[in-house]
N, C-alpha and C positions, 0 to 999 in steps of 0.2 A: 385172151389170157386174162384171168381174174387177178384181182389184187385187193388187198385190204383197204379199208377207209383210214380214218385217223387212228394213230397209235403213238404211244409214248414209250420209249425205251429208257430205262434207268439202270446204270451200272454203278452200284454203290461203292465198289472199291476196285480199281483197275488192277489187273494182274500183270506181273513181270514188267513193272516200271519202277524207277527209283523214287521212293516217297509214296504218299497217299493222295489219290485223286479219284474223281468219279466222272461219269459221263451222263448227260441228259440230252436226249434226242427226241424231237417231236416231228412226226411225219404226217402229212395230210395227202392221201393218195400216193402219188409218185413224187411229191415235192417235200423237201426238208424245210420246215418252217423255223426250226431252231436247233442249233447244235452248240452245246455248252460243255467245254472241258472244265469241270469244276475242281479247282484246287482249294481244298478246304483245310489244309494244314494250317495251324495257327501262324499268324505273322511272326517273323523271326526277330524283328526290331534291332537288327545289327547296326543299322545306321544310327539309331538313337543312342545305344550304349557305347558307340565309338566316340561320341562327342565327349569332350573333356579328358580324353586319354592322351598320353604322350605320343609323339609322332613315331616312336619306335614300336608301338604296340599293335597297330592294325594287322601286320602280317601274321602274327600269332593268333590274334582274335578271329580274323576272318577265315583262317584255316579250318576253324570249327564249324563253318557254315555247312560243309559237306564232307562226308567220309570217303566219297568216290573221287572228287576232284579238288582236294585241299590245295594242291600246288597251284592250280589256276588262281585261286583266291589270294594266295601268298604272293604270286608273281605280279598280279594286277595291283595289289596293295603296294608292293615294293616300288613298282614303276611309277605309280601315282605320287607317292611321297618323295621319291628321289627327284621326280619332275618338279614338285613344289619347292624342293630345297636346292635345285640347280645342280644335281650330282649326276655324273655319268660313270657307270660301272665299267671296269677294265674288261677287255675282250676275254681273257681266260676265265674270269668269273661269269661273264655272260654265257660262255660255252657250257660251263657247268650247270648254270640255270637251265639252259636249253636241254641238256641231257636229262636233268631232273624232270623237266616237263615231258620229255619223250617217255620216261618211265610211266608217267600218269596216263598218257595216251595209250600205251601198250596195255596196261592193266584195265583201264576203263573200256576200251574197245573190245578187248578179249571177253570181258564180262558181258558186254552187250551182245556181241555176236553169238557166243556159244550158250549163254545161260538165259538170255532174255529174248533174243530175236530168232535164232535158228529153229526153235520148236515150231514157230509159225510156218516156216517153209517146209519142215520135215514131218508135218502132221502129228506133232506131239503136244500134249497139254502142258508140259513143264520140262525143265532141264532134267529132273529126276526121271521122268518118262523117257526123255531122249537118251539118257545114260543107259537105259535098259537095252536099247536097240543099237546105239552108236556110242558105245563106251569109249572107244579110242578117240573119237572126235571130242567128246567132253573132256577127256584127260588132256588132249592137246590144248584145249582152251584154258584149262587150269594151269598147264605148264607156262603158257604165254603170260597169264596173269601173274604167276610167280616171278617170271623174268622182269616184268614191269615193277613189281613190288621190290625186287632186289635192288633196282636202281634207286627207288625211294628210300630204302633202308640205308644204303651206303651214303647217298648224298644228303638225304633228309633226316637221317637219324632213326626213322621208323617209317613203316609203310603207310600208316594212317595218321593224319594230322602231324606231318613232319615238324621237328623241333630244331633242326639245324639251320634253317633259313633265317636270315636277318637282313635288315636294311644294308645295302651296300655289298651284299654277298652272302657269306656263310659264317657260322661260328668257327668251323674248321673245314679244311679241304682235304681230300684223300691223298695219300701217297701213291706212287706208281704201283707198288706191290699190291695195294688194296684193289686196284682195278683189274688185275689179271683174272681172278676167279669170275668176276662179273663179265669180262670179255668172253670167256669160254661159255658162260651161260647164255649170253646173247647170240653167240654163233650157233648154238644149238636151237635157240628160239627162232633164228632166221629161217630154219628149215620148217618149223611149225607154222611160221607166218606164210610161207609159200604154199604149204598144204591148205592153209585157211583160205587163201585166194582161190585155189582150185575147188574147194568145197563150196564156197558161196557162189562161184561162177556157175555152178550147176543147179542153183535154185531156179524155180519157176517164178518169174516176176510178172505180176499183172501189168497191163499197159495203161498207164495213167501219167498225168503231168501236173506239176505244181504251177499255180498262177500267183507267184509272189516274187518280189525283187530279192536278190541275194546280197548279203552284207558279210564281209569277211576282211581280215587283215591281208595286206599284200606287202611284199618286199621285193626290191629290184634284184636281189641276189639269191634268195632262198625261199623255200616254202614257209610261210609265216606261221610261227607258233607263239613265241614269247615276246615278239616285237613286230612292229609293222605299222602301216598306215591304213585306216579304214577305206575300203573300196566297195563300190556299189556296182552290181551288174543288174540292170533292169530287165524286165521281161521282153522288152523290144530290142535288147542287145546293147543298149547304150551303157557306157562305163564312165565312172568318175571317181575321184578320191576327195577326201576332206581330212583336215587335221584332227588328231585325237582330241584336242581342246574344243573342237566344234561339234563333238558328239552330241551334247545336249541340245544343240540347235537343230540337229537333223532327226534324232531319235527322241520322240516325245512319248512319255508314258501317260496312261489314263487308267482310271479305276473302272471296273465293271462289277456289278452287284454279285455275280455268281462266283467270284474267285478272290482268294487272298493273295493273288499275284497280279501285278499290274500288266495290262496289255501295252504293246508298243506299236508305233507307226513310224516308218522311215519317210520323212518328207510327206506325210499324209497318206502313205500307201502301206499295205501289208508287206512285211518282209520276212525272210527266213535266214537264219544264221546256222552254221554247223558244217558238217562234212560236204554236203552238196555244194554249198556256197564256197567253201575253201577250195574245193577241187575246180569249180568253174572259174574262179578268179585267179588261182595260183597254180593250177595243175602243171603248167609249163615249167615251174621251178622245182618239181620233184627230182630226186636223184635218178640217175640212169637205171638203177636197180628197181626203184619204185615205178618208173615209167614202163619198164618191162612187165611189172605186175599189172599196170593199167591195161596193157595189151592182153595179158592173160585173162583179165576180168571182163574184157570186151566193153569197156567204158567209152562213151563218146566224150568229146572235148568238154561239152556242157551237158550235164545230166540233170533233168528235172523230174525224174521218176522217183518219188520218195521211197518206194520199195527197194530200189537199187542203191539206196544210201548205205546198205550193208556192204556193198562192193567197195565203196570209197573207204569205209572204215577198215576193211581188210587191207587195202592198199596203204592206208596210213599206218597200219601196224608194221608192214614191211618197211615203210619209210622211216618210222621212228626207231626201229632196230638198226637200220642202216646208218642213220644219223648218229645214234649213240655210239656205234662202233667207230665211226669216223672221228668223233670227238675223243674217244679213248685213245685211238691210234696217234693222235696229234697232241695228246695231253702233256703239258709241262706244269707241275705244281706252281701256282702263282706265288709271288713273293709274300703276299699277305692275303688272309682269307676274306677280307672285306675292305672296302673303302669307307672312310668316315662320312657320315651324313649329318651335318650340323643343322640344327633347326633354323628356320627363318619364316617370316610371314609370306604366304603365297597360296596359290591353288594349283594342285597337280592332277594330271589325268593319266591313267594307266589302263591299257587295253591289251589283253592277251586272248589266245584261242583255247578255251576249255575244250575237252573232247566233244562236247555237244554244241559248241558255238562260242561266239564272241562275248567276252566278259569285261565290262567297263567298271572302273572305280574312279571316283573323284573325291579328293580331300581338300579342305581349306584349313590352313594352319595359322595360328597367331605367331607373333615374334618369338615366343618361347617354345614353339613347336607343339602346342596343344591343339588337338583336332577340334575345330569349331563347327564343322559340317562334314557330313559324309554321305556319299551316294553310291550304291551298288546296283548295277543293272545286269542281271544274269541272263544267260541265253534262253532258257526255257520260258521265262517271262516274255522275252521278245518274240518267241516262236508261237506263243499260245494262240494268238489270233489267226496266224497262218495255218496252224493245225486244225482249228475249227473250220476254216474255209475249206481245207483239204477234206475234212469229214463230210461236209455238205456235198462236195463234188463227187466223191467216191460213192456215197450212199445213193445219190440221185441217179448216177449212172447204173448202179446195181438194180435199182428199182425199175429203171427204164428197160432193162434186159430181162427181167423176170419177176418172180413173186417170192422173195426170200422170207423165211420165217423170222420171228423176233430173235430167236437164238442165233440164226445165221447172221443177221444184221449186227447183233451184239459182238460176235466174234470178228466180223469184218471191221467194226469200229475200233475194237481193242487193238487189232493188228495194225490198223492205220496209225493209231497213236504211237504204238511201239516203233514204227518206222523212224520216228524223230527222237527216240531215246530220251524222253523228257526226264530231267532231274527235278522232280516236283518240289522236294524239300528246299532245294536251292532257290527256287523262284519266289517263295513266299516271303517277301521283304518289305511290303508297303506298310505305312504307318497309320493312315487315316482312311476311313470308309464312311460315307454318308449315303444312306438309301432313302429316297423319298417314296413312300408307299401311298397309293390312293386310298 
């Protein structure tokens, strides 16, 4: 079997990912010498202009990091500052926060499954192309996204960059009557979510496996979303936990010349956060309805195949709808929409599960509550190194089995990147870059 010698693949702008990034791949024979997921969006500098702000401001400011997962940034910011100020939010308000986060999971996963990822499995170049042959499926995806947006609009004040979230809770909370139309919409969305599980379960999944440790939040009583303790599942099956305040001791960021996002290592090893990690670490805590969806999807207890991450996202949509309906059924309007968060000197840590993975915030406050230091570690930045390792493994396996053209390799790499649903804009947060050139 013949094969080409050295070749370089350059994808100037990746298709069907959130944000702008490119790929550089250098191949020598059947060996990948270099794989670079290049995140070239300008640095966001959010950490820098959070300094000097009042402690009440980060939830609103960081919501602007991303139009897809603003709730994740708001919730991590709230939890970090409340931690610094020694405040615990009442259970009814925590439930509303969880429901708001469920809305974000629904709309983000629906966007990814139907508009970004499904075309790869169904032989289409785009969601527009997919709509021509499977219009009903695309309409189902849009209905699910609308259901998620409806939760954000009711609890957050609007679907993009919500304005109703504040430290200690919300500016206002809904009355019982306001939840009834949402309840009906979610019941209809539950049917679409089940059909989504059936759709993705029928996809043809290449056989491959990730070689990276998993990192996700865990909780003793529920599937962790807006709260929990960081948990690690190593490739050898070993499990452990660490305190949220110890996150910087375990996850170390480093700069690489080819990206305006920092790479991360977990105790010196590559790691992956996101749906596969959440399911492997906390799958036993899913609701009975979601566990039935797991069986329908044919998922193993621990899944390391990145192509099958779309199955976990479909299960998480079922779970998020089920969880939102549970919270609505038990809802009693709290006596007050928020608890007071008085400033004090301290450092706070907040970690939540954005749709595509674990999101960490840290803030240091002076006695007046002014932010003196801020750190945001988004999931895609943590995953970037693992994605590059995944590309090397997938491409070398493909080269060992045949002689793909450059066009075929390019499609393969783009598809492999989309498995991880990278939010590229979110990840570009670093402040300093020094490159030594010979």
